[in-house]
C-alpha positions in Angstrom: -7.7 1.6 -34.0 -9.5 -0.9 -32.4 -12.6 -0.8 -35.0 -10.2 -2.9 -37.0 -9.6 -4.9 -34.7 -12.6 -5.9 -32.7 -14.6 -8.9 -34.9 -17.9 -10.2 -34.2 -16.5 -12.9 -31.9 -14.9 -10.3 -29.7 -18.5 -8.7 -29.4 -20.0 -12.1 -28.8 -17.4 -12.7 -26.3 -18.4 -9.5 -24.6 -22.0 -10.3 -24.6 -22.0 -13.6 -23.3 -19.3 -12.7 -20.2 -21.5 -9.4 -19.3 -24.2 -11.9 -19.3 -22.5 -14.4 -16.9 -21.5 -11.4 -14.4 -25.2 -10.0 -14.3 -26.1 -13.3 -12.8 -23.2 -14.8 -11.3 -21.2 -11.5 -10.1 -22.9 -8.2 -9.6 -25.6 -9.7 -7.4 -23.3 -10.9 -5.2 -20.6 -8.2 -5.0 -21.4 -6.5 -1.8 -21.0 -9.5 -0.2 -17.3 -10.3 -1.7 -16.8 -6.9 -0.8 -17.8 -7.7 3.0 -15.9 -11.0 3.4 -12.5 -9.1 1.4 -12.3 -11.8 -1.2 -13.7 -13.3 -4.4 -15.2 -16.8 -3.9 -13.3 -19.7 -5.6 -16.7 -20.8 -7.1 -17.0 -17.8 -9.1 -13.3 -18.2 -10.9 -14.5 -21.6 -11.6 -17.7 -20.3 -13.2 -15.4 -17.9 -15.0 -13.1 -21.0 -16.4 -16.0 -23.1 -16.9 -17.5 -20.6 -19.4 -14.1 -20.3 -21.2 -13.5 -16.5 -19.6 -10.1 -16.9 -17.6 -6.9 -16.9 -19.1 -8.4 -16.4 -23.2 -4.8 -15.9 -24.7 -3.5 -19.3 -23.5 -2.9 -21.9 -26.1 -5.6 -24.4 -26.8 -2.5 -27.3 -25.6 -3.1 -26.3 -22.4 -6.6 -25.6 -21.8 -7.2 -21.9 -22.9 -8.5 -20.6 -26.3 -5.2 -19.1 -28.0 -7.2 -15.9 -28.4 -5.2 -12.2 -28.7 -5.1 -9.4 -26.6 -8.8 -8.1 -27.4 -10.1 -10.7 -25.2 -8.4 -9.9 -22.4 -9.0 -6.3 -22.6 -13.0 -7.0 -22.9 -12.5 -9.5 -19.7 -10.5 -6.7 -18.1 -13.2 -4.1 -18.9 -16.2 -6.2 -18.0 -14.9 -7.1 -14.5 -13.8 -3.7 -13.8 -17.4 -2.6 -14.4 -18.1 -4.6 -11.9 -15.7 -3.4 -9.3 -12.3 -2.8 -8.9 -11.8 -5.3 -6.5 -12.7 -8.4 -8.7 -10.9 -7.1 -11.5 -7.7 -6.7 -10.0 -6.7 -10.1 -8.9 -8.9 -12.1 -11.7 -7.2 -9.9 -14.5 -3.5 -10.3 -12.5 -4.5 -13.8 -12.3 -5.4 -14.3 -16.0 -2.9 -11.7 -18.0 -0.5 -11.2 -16.2 1.1 -14.0 -14.1 -0.1 -17.1 -16.0 1.7 -15.8 -19.1 5.0 -15.7 -17.2 4.4 -19.0 -17.0 3.5 -20.2 -20.6 6.4 -17.8 -22.1 8.7 -19.2 -19.5 7.9 -22.0 -18.4 9.2 -25.9 -19.4 6.9 -28.1 -20.8 6.4 -29.8 -17.8 5.8 -26.6 -15.8 2.8 -25.4 -18.6 1.5 -28.9 -18.0 1.8 -28.8 -14.4 0.0 -25.3 -13.8 -1.6 -23.6 -16.8 -4.9 -26.2 -17.5 -5.7 -25.7 -14.0 -5.4 -21.5 -13.9 -7.5 -21.6 -17.3 -10.3 -23.8 -15.4 -10.1 -21.7 -12.5 -9.2 -24.3 -10.1 -5.6 -22.5 -9.2 -5.4 -19.2 -8.3 -2.0 -17.7 -9.0 -0.2 -14.4 -8.1 3.3 -12.5 -8.4 5.0 -11.4 -5.4 7.6 -8.4 -6.0 7.1 -6.2 -3.2 9.0 -6.4 -0.2 8.3 -4.4 3.2 11.4 -2.3 2.4 11.2 -2.6 -1.3 8.8 -1.2 -3.7 9.4 0.7 -6.3 13.0 0.0 -6.3 13.0 -3.9 -7.6 17.1 -4.1 -7.4 16.5 -3.8 -3.7 14.8 -6.6 -3.0 16.2 -9.1 0.0 14.5 -12.4 -0.4 17.3 -14.9 -1.4 17.3 -18.7 -2.3 20.1 -20.5 -2.3 20.4 -23.6 -3.9 20.7 -27.1 -1.7 21.0 -29.9 -4.1 17.7 -30.3 -6.0 16.3 -27.3 -4.2 16.1 -23.5 -3.6 16.3 -22.2 0.3 13.9 -19.5 -0.2 14.0 -16.7 2.7 12.3 -13.3 2.7 9.0 -11.2 3.4 6.3 -9.9 0.5 3.6 -7.5 0.9 0.9 -6.0 -0.9 0.4 -9.5 -2.8 -3.1 -9.2 -4.9 -4.4 -13.1 -4.5 -1.6 -14.0 -1.8 -4.2 -15.4 0.9 -5.7 -17.4 -1.4 -3.1 -18.2 -4.7 -2.4 -22.1 -5.3 0.9 -20.8 -6.5 3.0 -17.9 -6.7 5.7 -16.5 -8.8 8.1 -15.4 -6.6 10.7 -12.5 -7.4 14.1 -13.3 -5.3 17.7 -13.2 -5.7 19.7 -16.3 -6.4 22.7 -14.3 -6.4 23.0 -11.6 -4.3 26.4 -10.4 -4.8 25.9 -9.6 -8.5 26.6 -6.7 -9.9 24.4 -4.5 -10.8 21.9 -6.1 -8.8 19.4 -6.8 -10.9 21.4 -9.7 -12.6 21.0 -11.9 -10.1 17.1 -11.7 -9.7 15.2 -15.0 -10.6 11.6 -15.9 -10.8 10.7 -19.1 -8.6 7.4 -20.8 -8.7 6.6 -21.4 -5.2 3.4 -23.5 -4.5 0.6 -23.9 -1.8 2.0 -26.3 1.1 5.3 -25.8 0.4 7.2 -26.2 3.9 8.7 -23.4 5.4 5.9 -20.9 3.2 3.2 -19.6 5.2 1.0 -17.0 4.7 1.0 -13.3 6.9 -2.3 -11.4 7.5 -4.7 -10.3 4.7 -4.3 -6.8 4.6 -7.2 -4.1 5.3 -7.4 -1.6 2.8 -8.9 2.0 1.9 -10.5 0.5 -0.8 -10.9 -2.6 -3.3 -11.7 -4.5 -0.5 -12.9 -7.8 -2.5 -9.3 -8.1 -3.8 -7.6 -10.1 -1.6 -4.0 -8.9 -0.7 -2.0 -10.3 1.7 1.7 -10.8 3.2 3.9 -13.9 2.1 6.7 -15.2 4.7 9.3 -17.6 3.6 11.3 -19.0 6.1 13.7 -21.7 4.6 11.4 -22.7 2.2 12.6 -25.7 0.6 11.0 -25.3 -3.3 12.2 -27.9 -5.7 15.4 -26.7 -8.6 12.3 -27.4 -11.4 10.1 -24.3 -10.0 12.6 -21.9 -11.5 11.2 -20.2 -14.1 13.3 -19.6 -17.4 17.0 -19.0 -16.5 18.9 -18.1 -12.9 19.7 -14.3 -12.9 17.2 -13.3 -15.7 14.2 -12.9 -13.6 14.7 -8.5 -14.3 14.5 -8.9 -17.8 11.3 -11.4 -17.7 9.8 -8.9 -15.9 10.4 -6.2 -17.7 9.5 -8.2 -20.8 6.1 -8.1 -19.2 5.9 -4.9 -17.7 4.4 -3.3 -21.0 1.1 -5.3 -20.7 0.6 -5.3 -17.5 0.6 -1.6 -17.6 -1.6 -1.7 -20.5 -4.1 -3.5 -18.4 -4.3 -0.9 -15.8 -4.6 1.6 -18.0 -7.7 -0.2 -19.3 -9.0 -1.1 -15.9 -8.8 2.6 -14.9 -10.0 4.3 -18.1 -13.6 2.3 -17.0 -13.4 3.3 -13.7 -13.5 6.9 -15.1 -16.3 6.1 -17.5 -18.6 4.3 -14.8 -18.2 6.8 -12.5 -19.0 9.9 -14.7 -22.2 7.7 -16.0 -23.4 7.3 -12.5 -22.8 11.1 -11.6 -24.5 12.3 -15.1 -27.1 10.3 -14.2 -27.6 11.5 -10.6 -27.0 15.2 -11.5 -30.0 15.2 -14.0 -32.4 13.8 -10.9 -30.8 15.4 -7.8 -32.9 18.9 -7.5 -31.4 22.0 -5.3 -33.2 25.7 -5.4 -36.1 24.2 -7.5 -34.0 22.8 -10.7 -31.6 19.6 -11.1 -28.4 20.0 -10.3 -27.2 19.1 -14.1 -29.1 22.6 -14.4 -26.0 24.7 -13.0 -23.7 26.0 -15.1 -21.0 24.9 -12.7 -22.1 21.1 -13.2 -22.4 21.7 -16.9 -18.8 22.8 -16.8 -17.8 20.1 -14.8 -19.3 17.6 -16.8 -17.7 19.1 -20.1 -14.6 18.7 -18.3 -14.4 15.1 -17.0 -16.1 14.1 -20.4 -13.7 15.7 -22.5 -10.5 14.2 -20.4 -12.3 10.8 -20.6 -12.7 11.0 -24.4 -9.0 11.8 -24.6 -7.7 8.7 -22.3 -10.6 6.2 -24.2 -9.1 7.2 -27.7 -5.4 7.0 -26.4 -5.7 3.7 -24.8 -7.2 1.9 -27.6 -5.1 3.4 -30.0 -2.4 1.4 -27.4 -4.0 -2.0 -27.6 -4.2 -1.9 -31.2 -0.1 -1.3 -31.4 -0.1 -3.8 -28.6 -2.0 -6.8 -30.6 0.2 -5.7 -33.3 3.3 -6.2 -31.5 4.5 -3.5 -31.3 7.1 -1.8 -28.8 5.2 1.1 -26.8 7.0 1.3 -23.3 7.0 5.1 -23.0 3.3 5.4 -24.6 2.1 2.9 -22.3 3.8 4.6 -19.3 2.2 7.6 -20.3 -1.2 5.8 -20.4 -0.9 4.5 -17.1 0.4 7.3 -15.1 -2.0 10.0 -17.2 -5.2 7.9 -17.0 -4.7 7.0 -13.3 -4.5 10.7 -12.5 -7.1 11.5 -14.6 -9.6 9.1 -12.7 -8.1 10.1 -9.7 -9.9 13.7 -10.7 -12.8 12.7 -12.0 -13.6 10.5 -8.4 -13.1 13.6 -6.8 -15.3 15.8 -9.2 -17.7 13.3 -9.1 -18.1 12.8 -5.5 -18.2 16.6 -4.8 -21.6 16.6 -7.4 -23.0 13.8 -5.8 -22.8 16.2 -2.4 -23.1 14.7 1.1 -24.6 11.5 -0.7 -21.3 11.0 -2.3 -20.2 10.4 1.5 -22.5 7.7 2.0 -21.3 3.8 1.6 -24.5 3.1 -0.1 -24.0 5.1 -3.1 -21.5 3.7 -5.5 -19.6 6.9 -6.3 -18.2 6.4 -2.7 -17.1 3.0 -3.0 -15.2 3.7 -6.3 -14.0 7.1 -5.0 -11.7 4.8 -2.5 -10.7 2.0 -5.1 -8.9 4.5 -7.3 -6.2 5.7 -5.7 -4.0 2.8 -5.7 -4.2 2.9 -9.7 -1.5 5.6 -9.3 0.6 3.7 -7.0 0.9 -0.3 -8.2 2.3 -1.5 -11.3 4.7 1.6 -11.2 3.9 4.5 -9.3 2.9 7.7 -11.2 6.7 8.9 -10.7 8.3 5.8 -11.8 6.3 6.3 -15.1 7.5 9.7 -15.6 11.1 8.5 -15.1 10.7 6.1 -17.4 9.4 8.1 -20.3 12.1 11.0 -19.8 14.5 8.2 -20.5 12.9 7.1 -23.6 12.6 10.9 -24.6 16.0 11.4 -23.9 17.7 8.5 -25.4 
């Protein structure tokens, strides 16, 4: 369990990060939501203070720390809001590991130091207008032409898509491969690449401060040197990294549930109706008891998985369980918490309204609830 893993150094990291966020994030969060993105200055502040990409090796400007630090980064950012957490965690602990684990020495030295410092923002482009959960069904192609790949296709729902300095693009270098997933490769496309342009910044229901956009490739000319790993191995690289990605999502939505419960508990203790507080009603007490129980189950389960992940264990089934169950649990908590706020819960100035909007997408990205259940079924029927 985490009690055996988290050290005094971990807690010092958390305290320092929280102090920085109280100064540089919380006061500006509403402004970020309004402008639909987190400013680059905040990314650089995170980098300058050593909070970005904590697991990256010291050889490339990182601190070479364990996943526990990444967990802390995700938790504390999520307490600020789902928008900032989404883009920063994706960059720090989902995209960057692809570069460090599969990149050449030249690629690592080119992209990692500036990713750690916050000068570079990264993204990964999987989803297409006609291909979401069915990754093997992507249609973006990369045709080799001498020392370049010529990429054609479109991507959508890309977190950090508008502001990314480089994007790990999932594409088909062999469209005729059978089965189709064997033709998938990962190619890094940099900002300014001829033929690469941004589509519109997408107007989402929630997570407003998370930059999400469309990417368009029209004969984009990318050096062959930007291939990550080997041709045809992209699908396997993606599968290898999804355990950590989904664990990070489970951690984030767990925090969302905890935060919604916290603000609602405080609200019902002070709001009065019929000459008593809302907390005095038995229905409220039962609702709080139900939520507290599910939230505690989620916290204990996700902590156990983090310990196993740090130990290097393969926990694909368990992470899939955590991702779907905690996402759905957080949606239930959001609905109950909003209801307990009454009419005020529907007002934008109340935090619960924003978190209610932010939470549903967690059951969709990084693998839908239905995909998670399919993975679990395959694992238990082996």
